[in-house]
N, C-alpha and C positions, 0 to 999 in steps of 0.2 A: 318471857314464861317458858318459865323451866317445865319441862317433862314429869310426867308423875314416876316415882324410880317404878320395877317393876318389881316383882318376889315372886320366886322360879319357885316350883311346884319339887316335894320330895322328889317324885321323878325328875324331873326334869332335870336337877341334879346331878342325881345320881347318874343318868346320862353324860351327862355333862363331865361330868369328874372320868367315867368311867373314858371318853375319847381321850380326856385329859391327861390320863397314865396311858394309851396309845399313846402318843400323837400329841405332845402341845400347841406345837405348832398346822393349822389347820392351811388347803387348800382357798382357792374360792368356792371352787366344787362342793370339795367335804364341806366347807361350814352351810356354805344352799340345804344339798343331803342333812344333817343334823340340824336344824335351822326350822326348817321342813319336817324332821320327824318328831321334832319334840318340837311343836309350834309356835315355832322364836320368829322373832324375824331373825337377818344374817349377823342386824347392826347388835343387838344384841347377843352375840353366840358370839361378834369377835371380843365385843368389849369386856362378855364373859370372861375368855378366854386372858386378854389381856394383862386383865388385872386378876385372875387366875396362876398367871404368870411370876408378874406384882409379888402376887403375896406368896409364892414358893420361893422367888431368890431372898426374900428378908428373908427368911426366916433361917439359909444359911448361914 
């Protein structure tokens, strides 16, 4: 059974976007800190960054 899709709040998206512009690749520590700051799991942050990098690359 698949997990339910997570919809990020505007605040969460804004913080993720801001961090992504600073640094598109995060270390484990940075990912954990960001996950705690935006109240998500480290895995959710990891996947968001992977998808964002893919979408950014795709547009070029």
